[in-house]
C-alpha positions as CSV (number, residue, x, y, z in Angstrom):
1,X,15.7,25.4,5.5
2,X,13.2,27.3,8.1
3,X,12.6,24.8,11.2
4,X,9.1,22.7,10.7
5,X,6.5,23.3,13.1
6,X,5.4,19.9,15.1
7,X,1.7,19.6,13.8
8,X,-1.1,18.3,15.9
9,X,-2.7,14.9,15.7
10,X,-5.8,16.5,13.8
11,X,-3.6,18.5,11.4
12,X,-1.6,15.2,10.6
13,X,-5.0,13.0,10.4
14,X,-6.4,15.6,7.7
15,X,-3.1,15.4,5.7
16,X,-3.5,11.9,5.4
17,X,-7.0,11.3,5.1
18,X,-6.9,11.1,1.4
19,X,-5.2,7.9,1.5
20,X,-8.2,6.3,3.1
21,X,-9.9,7.2,-0.5
22,X,-6.8,5.8,-2.3
23,X,-6.7,2.7,-0.5
24,X,-10.2,2.0,-0.8
25,X,-10.2,2.1,-4.3
26,X,-6.9,0.3,-4.3
27,X,-8.7,-2.8,-2.1
28,X,-11.5,-2.6,-4.5
29,X,-9.1,-3.6,-7.2
30,X,-7.3,-6.1,-5.5
31,X,-10.3,-8.2,-4.3
32,X,-12.4,-7.7,-7.4
33,X,-9.9,-7.4,-10.5
34,X,-9.7,-11.2,-10.6
35,X,-13.2,-11.7,-10.6
36,X,-13.9,-9.2,-13.4
37,X,-11.5,-10.3,-15.6
38,X,-12.7,-13.9,-15.3
39,X,-16.0,-12.7,-15.9
40,X,-14.7,-11.1,-19.2
41,X,-13.3,-14.4,-20.1
42,X,-9.8,-14.2,-18.7
43,X,-7.9,-17.8,-18.1
44,X,-7.0,-18.3,-14.6
45,X,-3.5,-19.1,-15.8
46,X,-3.0,-15.6,-17.4
47,X,-4.2,-13.9,-14.2
48,X,-0.7,-13.4,-12.6
49,X,0.1,-11.4,-15.9
50,X,-2.5,-9.1,-15.3
51,X,-1.3,-9.0,-11.6
52,X,2.0,-7.9,-13.0
53,X,0.4,-4.5,-14.3
54,X,0.3,-3.0,-10.6
55,X,4.0,-3.1,-9.5
56,X,5.3,-2.5,-13.6
57,X,3.0,0.5,-13.8
58,X,4.2,2.1,-10.1
59,X,7.7,1.5,-10.9
60,X,7.6,3.4,-14.1
61,X,4.9,6.4,-12.5
62,X,5.9,6.8,-9.4
63,X,9.4,8.4,-10.1
64,X,8.1,10.1,-12.9
65,X,5.5,12.1,-10.6
66,X,7.8,12.5,-7.7
67,X,10.4,14.5,-9.9
68,X,7.3,16.3,-11.3
69,X,5.8,16.9,-8.1
70,X,9.2,18.1,-6.7
71,X,9.3,20.8,-9.4
72,X,5.8,22.2,-9.6
73,X,4.8,25.1,-7.5
74,X,1.4,27.1,-8.2
75,X,-1.5,28.3,-6.8
76,X,-2.8,24.9,-6.2
77,X,0.5,23.8,-4.3
78,X,3.3,21.5,-5.0
79,X,1.7,17.7,-4.3
80,X,-2.0,18.8,-4.0
81,X,-2.4,18.9,-7.9
82,X,-1.4,15.4,-8.3
83,X,-3.7,14.3,-5.8
84,X,-6.9,15.8,-7.7
85,X,-5.7,14.6,-10.9
86,X,-5.1,11.1,-10.0
87,X,-8.3,10.6,-8.1
88,X,-10.5,12.1,-11.1
89,X,-8.5,9.7,-13.2
90,X,-9.0,6.9,-10.8
91,X,-12.6,7.5,-9.9
92,X,-13.2,7.8,-14.4
93,X,-11.2,4.0,-14.2
94,X,-13.6,2.6,-11.3
95,X,-16.5,3.4,-13.2
96,X,-16.0,2.3,-16.4
97,X,-14.0,-1.0,-15.6
98,X,-17.0,-3.3,-14.3
99,X,-19.0,-1.9,-17.1
100,X,-16.5,-2.9,-19.8
101,X,-19.0,-5.3,-21.9
102,X,-20.8,-2.0,-22.5
103,X,-18.2,-0.6,-24.2
104,X,-17.1,-3.5,-26.3
105,X,-17.3,-3.1,-30.0
106,X,-14.6,-5.0,-31.8
107,X,-12.4,-5.4,-28.7
108,X,-13.1,-8.0,-25.7
109,X,-14.5,-6.8,-22.5
110,X,-11.3,-8.6,-21.3
111,X,-8.6,-6.3,-23.0
112,X,-10.9,-3.5,-22.1
113,X,-10.7,-4.4,-18.6
114,X,-7.2,-5.0,-18.6
115,X,-6.9,-1.5,-20.2
116,X,-8.7,-0.1,-17.5
117,X,-6.8,-2.1,-14.8
118,X,-3.5,-0.5,-16.0
119,X,-5.0,2.9,-16.1
120,X,-6.3,2.4,-12.5
121,X,-2.8,1.5,-11.6
122,X,-1.4,4.4,-13.1
123,X,-4.3,7.1,-11.8
124,X,-3.7,5.7,-8.0
125,X,0.1,5.5,-8.4
126,X,-0.2,9.3,-9.5
127,X,-2.0,10.5,-6.0
128,X,-0.2,7.9,-3.8
129,X,3.2,8.8,-4.6
130,X,3.1,12.7,-3.7
131,X,1.1,11.5,-0.2
132,X,4.1,9.9,0.6
133,X,6.2,13.2,-0.2
134,X,4.0,15.3,1.7
135,X,4.7,13.6,5.2
136,X,8.5,14.6,4.7
137,X,7.3,18.0,3.4
138,X,5.4,19.0,6.3
139,X,6.5,17.1,9.4
140,X,9.8,17.6,11.3
141,X,12.0,14.5,11.5
142,X,10.9,13.5,15.1
143,X,7.5,13.1,13.7
144,X,8.2,10.9,10.3
145,X,7.1,7.9,12.4
146,X,3.7,9.6,13.4
147,X,2.9,10.8,10.0
148,X,3.6,7.4,8.3
149,X,1.7,5.7,10.9
150,X,-1.3,7.7,10.7
151,X,-1.1,6.7,6.7
152,X,-0.9,3.2,7.9
153,X,-4.1,3.5,10.1
154,X,-6.2,5.2,7.1
155,X,-4.9,2.8,4.6
156,X,-6.0,-0.1,7.2
157,X,-9.5,1.3,7.6
158,X,-9.9,1.9,3.7
159,X,-8.6,-1.6,2.8
160,X,-11.1,-3.5,5.4
161,X,-14.3,-1.5,4.3
162,X,-13.2,-1.7,0.9
163,X,-12.3,-5.3,0.7
164,X,-15.7,-6.2,2.5
165,X,-17.9,-3.8,0.9
166,X,-19.3,-6.2,-2.0
167,X,-20.3,-8.6,0.8
168,X,-21.9,-5.9,2.6
169,X,-24.2,-4.6,0.1
170,X,-25.3,-8.1,-0.8
171,X,-25.7,-9.3,3.0
172,X,-27.2,-6.3,4.5
173,X,-29.0,-4.4,1.6
174,X,-30.1,-7.0,-0.6
175,X,-27.9,-6.2,-3.5
176,X,-27.6,-9.2,-6.2
177,X,-24.3,-10.9,-6.3
178,X,-25.2,-13.1,-9.5
179,X,-25.9,-11.6,-13.1
180,X,-25.8,-12.9,-16.6
181,X,-22.7,-14.8,-18.0
182,X,-19.8,-12.1,-19.1
183,X,-21.6,-9.4,-16.8
184,X,-20.4,-8.4,-13.5
185,X,-22.4,-8.9,-10.5
186,X,-24.7,-5.5,-9.3
187,X,-22.9,-5.5,-5.9
188,X,-19.5,-5.4,-7.6
189,X,-20.5,-2.4,-9.9
190,X,-22.0,-0.5,-7.0
191,X,-18.8,-1.2,-4.7
192,X,-17.0,0.4,-7.5
193,X,-19.2,3.5,-7.9
194,X,-19.2,4.2,-4.3
195,X,-15.7,3.8,-4.3
196,X,-15.0,6.3,-6.9
197,X,-17.1,9.0,-4.5
198,X,-15.2,8.0,-1.8
199,X,-11.8,8.4,-3.1
200,X,-12.6,11.8,-4.6
201,X,-14.3,12.9,-1.5
202,X,-11.2,12.0,0.6
203,X,-8.8,13.4,-1.6
204,X,-10.9,16.7,-1.5
205,X,-10.7,16.7,2.0
206,X,-7.2,16.6,2.2
207,X,-6.8,19.3,-0.3
208,X,-9.2,21.5,1.3
209,X,-7.7,21.4,5.0
210,X,-3.9,21.1,4.3
211,X,-1.7,24.1,3.3
212,X,1.8,23.6,1.7
213,X,4.6,25.4,2.5
214,X,5.9,28.1,-0.1
215,X,8.9,27.4,-2.5
216,X,11.0,29.6,-0.2
217,X,10.8,27.6,2.5
218,X,13.5,25.1,1.4
219,X,15.5,27.7,-0.4
220,X,18.4,27.7,2.3
221,X,18.7,23.9,3.0
222,X,22.2,23.2,3.6
223,X,21.9,19.5,2.6
224,X,20.3,20.0,-0.5
225,X,23.4,22.6,-1.7
226,X,26.0,19.9,-0.7
227,X,23.8,17.4,-2.6
228,X,23.5,19.3,-6.0
229,X,27.4,20.2,-6.0
230,X,28.1,16.4,-6.1
231,X,25.2,15.3,-8.4
232,X,22.0,13.2,-8.0
233,X,23.3,10.9,-4.9
234,X,21.2,8.2,-3.4
235,X,21.3,8.3,0.5
236,X,23.1,5.3,1.8
237,X,19.9,4.7,4.1
238,X,17.8,3.9,0.9
239,X,20.3,1.3,-0.3
240,X,20.5,-0.5,2.8
241,X,16.7,-0.9,2.8
242,X,16.6,-2.2,-0.3
243,X,17.6,-5.7,0.8
244,X,14.8,-5.5,3.6
245,X,12.0,-4.5,1.6
246,X,12.7,-7.0,-1.3
247,X,12.7,-9.7,1.2
248,X,9.6,-8.1,2.9
249,X,7.7,-7.2,-0.4
250,X,8.5,-10.9,-1.9
251,X,6.8,-12.3,0.9
252,X,3.7,-10.1,0.6
253,X,3.3,-10.7,-3.0
254,X,3.4,-14.7,-2.4
255,X,0.5,-14.3,0.4
256,X,-1.6,-12.4,-2.2
257,X,-1.2,-14.9,-4.8
258,X,-1.1,-17.9,-2.9
259,X,-3.2,-17.7,0.2
260,X,-6.5,-18.6,-1.6
261,X,-4.9,-21.9,-3.4
262,X,-3.0,-23.0,0.0
263,X,-5.9,-22.6,2.0
264,X,-8.0,-24.5,-0.6
265,X,-5.7,-27.3,-0.7
266,X,-4.2,-27.6,2.5
267,X,-7.5,-26.9,4.7
268,X,-10.3,-27.5,2.0
269,X,-8.8,-30.4,0.4
270,X,-9.4,-29.3,-3.1
271,X,-7.5,-27.6,-6.0
272,X,-10.5,-27.2,-8.2
273,X,-11.2,-23.8,-8.8
274,X,-14.9,-24.5,-9.9
275,X,-16.0,-26.3,-6.6
276,X,-18.0,-25.0,-4.0
277,X,-15.3,-26.0,-1.6
278,X,-12.5,-23.7,-3.3
279,X,-15.3,-20.7,-3.6
280,X,-15.8,-21.2,0.4
281,X,-12.0,-21.1,0.9
282,X,-11.7,-17.6,-1.4
283,X,-14.8,-16.1,0.5
284,X,-12.6,-17.0,3.8
285,X,-9.4,-15.7,2.5
286,X,-11.3,-12.2,1.9
287,X,-12.1,-12.1,5.7
288,X,-8.9,-13.1,6.8
289,X,-7.4,-10.4,4.4
290,X,-9.6,-8.0,6.2
291,X,-8.3,-9.0,9.4
292,X,-5.0,-8.1,8.9
293,X,-5.8,-5.0,7.4
294,X,-7.9,-4.2,10.5
295,X,-4.9,-4.9,12.8
296,X,-2.4,-2.7,11.0
297,X,-5.0,0.3,11.3
298,X,-5.6,-0.4,15.2
299,X,-1.9,-1.2,15.9
300,X,-0.9,1.7,13.4
301,X,-0.3,4.8,16.2
302,X,1.5,2.4,18.7
303,X,4.3,1.5,16.4
304,X,5.8,5.6,17.1
305,X,5.3,4.8,20.9
306,X,7.2,1.8,20.6
307,X,9.7,3.4,17.7
308,X,10.4,6.1,20.8
309,X,11.5,3.3,23.4
310,X,13.4,0.9,21.1
311,X,14.0,2.7,18.0
312,X,12.5,2.3,14.5
313,X,15.0,-0.6,13.5
314,X,14.0,-2.9,16.3
315,X,10.5,-1.7,15.9
316,X,10.3,-2.8,12.3
317,X,12.4,-5.9,13.0
318,X,10.3,-7.2,15.5
319,X,7.3,-6.4,13.3
320,X,8.8,-8.6,10.8
321,X,9.5,-11.4,12.9
322,X,6.2,-11.7,13.8
323,X,5.1,-11.8,10.7
324,X,7.3,-14.2,9.4
325,X,6.5,-16.6,12.4
326,X,2.8,-15.9,11.8
327,X,3.5,-17.4,8.0
328,X,5.3,-20.5,9.4
329,X,2.8,-21.0,11.8
330,X,0.2,-22.1,9.1
331,X,2.2,-25.3,9.2
332,X,0.9,-26.1,12.9
333,X,-2.8,-24.5,12.6
334,X,-5.3,-27.0,12.4
335,X,-8.2,-25.6,11.0
336,X,-8.9,-22.9,8.2
337,X,-11.2,-21.3,10.7
338,X,-8.5,-21.0,13.1
339,X,-6.2,-19.0,10.4
340,X,-7.3,-15.3,12.2
341,X,-4.4,-16.1,14.6
342,X,-1.5,-15.8,12.3
343,X,-3.2,-12.8,10.2
344,X,-3.2,-10.9,13.5
345,X,0.7,-11.2,13.6
346,X,0.8,-10.6,9.4
347,X,-1.4,-7.3,10.2
348,X,1.4,-6.3,12.9
349,X,4.1,-7.0,10.3
350,X,2.0,-5.1,7.4
351,X,1.5,-2.2,9.6
352,X,5.2,-1.8,10.4
353,X,5.7,-2.3,6.4
354,X,3.8,0.7,5.4
355,X,5.3,3.1,7.9
356,X,9.1,2.4,9.1
357,X,11.0,1.7,6.0
358,X,9.4,5.2,4.9
359,X,9.7,7.1,8.2
360,X,13.7,5.9,8.2
361,X,14.2,6.9,4.8
362,X,12.5,10.7,5.2
363,X,14.8,11.8,7.4
364,X,17.9,11.1,5.2
365,X,16.6,12.6,2.0
366,X,16.7,16.3,1.0
367,X,13.3,18.0,1.2
368,X,13.4,19.5,-2.2
369,X,14.1,16.1,-3.6
370,X,11.6,14.1,-1.4
371,X,9.1,13.3,-4.3
372,X,11.4,11.8,-6.4
373,X,13.4,9.7,-3.9
374,X,10.3,8.6,-2.7
375,X,8.9,7.7,-6.3
376,X,12.5,6.1,-6.8
377,X,12.3,3.9,-3.3
378,X,9.0,2.5,-4.7
379,X,11.1,0.5,-7.0
380,X,12.2,-1.6,-3.6
381,X,8.3,-2.6,-3.8
382,X,7.6,-3.3,-7.5
383,X,10.7,-4.9,-8.3
384,X,10.0,-7.7,-5.9
385,X,6.8,-8.2,-6.8
386,X,7.8,-8.5,-10.7
387,X,10.6,-11.0,-9.8
388,X,7.7,-13.0,-7.8
389,X,5.2,-13.0,-10.8
390,X,7.9,-14.2,-13.2
391,X,9.4,-16.4,-11.3
392,X,6.9,-17.7,-8.3
393,X,5.3,-20.3,-10.5
394,X,8.2,-21.9,-11.5
395,X,9.4,-22.1,-8.0
396,X,5.9,-23.7,-6.9
397,X,6.2,-26.0,-9.7
398,X,9.8,-27.3,-9.6
399,X,10.6,-26.4,-5.7
400,X,7.6,-26.8,-3.7
401,X,5.9,-29.9,-6.1
402,X,3.1,-27.7,-6.8
403,X,1.9,-27.5,-2.9
404,X,1.1,-23.5,-2.8
405,X,1.4,-23.9,1.3
406,X,4.8,-24.2,0.6
407,X,5.3,-20.5,-1.0
408,X,3.6,-19.2,2.2
409,X,6.0,-21.1,4.2
410,X,8.6,-19.5,2.0
411,X,7.3,-16.2,2.7
412,X,7.5,-16.9,6.5
413,X,11.4,-17.4,5.8
414,X,11.7,-14.2,3.6
415,X,10.0,-11.8,6.7
416,X,12.5,-13.2,8.5
417,X,15.7,-12.2,6.5
418,X,14.1,-9.0,5.9
419,X,14.3,-8.8,9.9
420,X,17.6,-9.3,10.0
421,X,18.4,-6.7,7.2
422,X,16.8,-4.5,9.2
423,X,19.7,-4.1,11.8
424,X,22.2,-3.2,8.9
425,X,20.1,0.1,8.2
426,X,21.9,3.0,9.4
427,X,19.0,5.4,10.8
428,X,20.6,8.8,11.7
429,X,17.7,9.6,14.1
430,X,17.4,6.6,16.2
431,X,19.2,8.2,19.4
432,X,17.2,11.6,18.8
433,X,13.9,9.7,18.6
434,X,14.8,7.3,21.9
435,X,14.1,10.4,24.2
436,X,11.1,11.7,22.1
437,X,7.5,11.6,23.6
438,X,4.9,11.3,20.8
439,X,2.5,12.9,22.6
440,X,4.4,15.9,23.1
441,X,2.8,17.9,20.7
442,X,2.3,22.1,21.3
443,X,-1.5,22.9,21.1
444,X,-0.8,26.3,19.5
445,X,1.7,25.6,17.0
446,X,2.0,28.4,14.3
447,X,1.1,26.7,11.1
448,X,0.1,30.0,9.1
449,X,2.1,29.7,6.4
450,X,1.3,31.1,2.8
451,X,-0.2,28.7,0.6
452,X,2.0,27.9,-2.5
């Protein structure tokens, strides 16, 4: 395989920019899907089953798309066709989902909304998986950390703006946030429209500014030849990362599902989802979630600097430990208004989770199969969420006495376990990276490769 040239900051920015659009749409879905489904008549006790759609869809779609993109070579490129197709499908679902009541004939809007939620998840995964693989395709090993950290930066920006957009439309532009029964509020509808435009625009920017290396660029890849002789073999690093990923994402799923009821009951003294206090808690949780996403974006580009000093394993372990202690600190925080403090620590962990495992993995897998391995690795994200979705409620009821704050504490314990497991991961480039300065990037790299 030919030596990959180091890319400049702005070249890495351009190739990652589409992730901002993906996360913009994903944040709109995460922040408003339950609200939309409840508007359509979904029972609150059944919402967790709708939440399982995302990890189950990702577990199925990403390995398939990864394999297909590994073997796609045409005039549009290798990964870029999937960026475009996924973006167009996601944008269509974003436009249709809040308008489900207008398409309801003999099928209840709730089921139309649930179906569109599944389509949206599948479409987002079509675009998302090739973006992970593109970093491995384009960047040399010593720039993998910077590449995935750049994605983390753009993920954070997209998540913050997407999460807060309905609030901004109402409080800044006076767009109504109330509607008749069974109808989605106007601010949410327009947020989804804007999300569709932002998503497609960001993907088009990456597609138009980034060229992919041609197939012959990888033809002489020695590690790949050895892999083919031995058959399909999962790298040891991937196996070692599975434990780290399981406890990290189990903790994250607990946060997403139980933070609102935990804060409502522990700080606002109510478990009544229809009360004003509960709604106030829910609004505050939206702000808190924006804070941890914003922190991850701000700190994203400091992660490569830290990794170059102490190594990627230690960087990830430190970040996860900070996140774990932040979850546990809910026990000593006196008021809900001060919860922004632990959210900073959770943002540190989130930023590392989005970058470091992928950076360690990308250095250990063959470039010609980057897509399928990244797709398979996505199971380390989806499986713990599915396990939590199925058993989290049982654990809450029988182990935690229906006190959701205990699920938050348990998330902290899981993060700390993940931090310890990180030191058992073998990062083959750790010694090499310890002497690399991230800012040493040639200004005149020769990047004129023939477009695939």
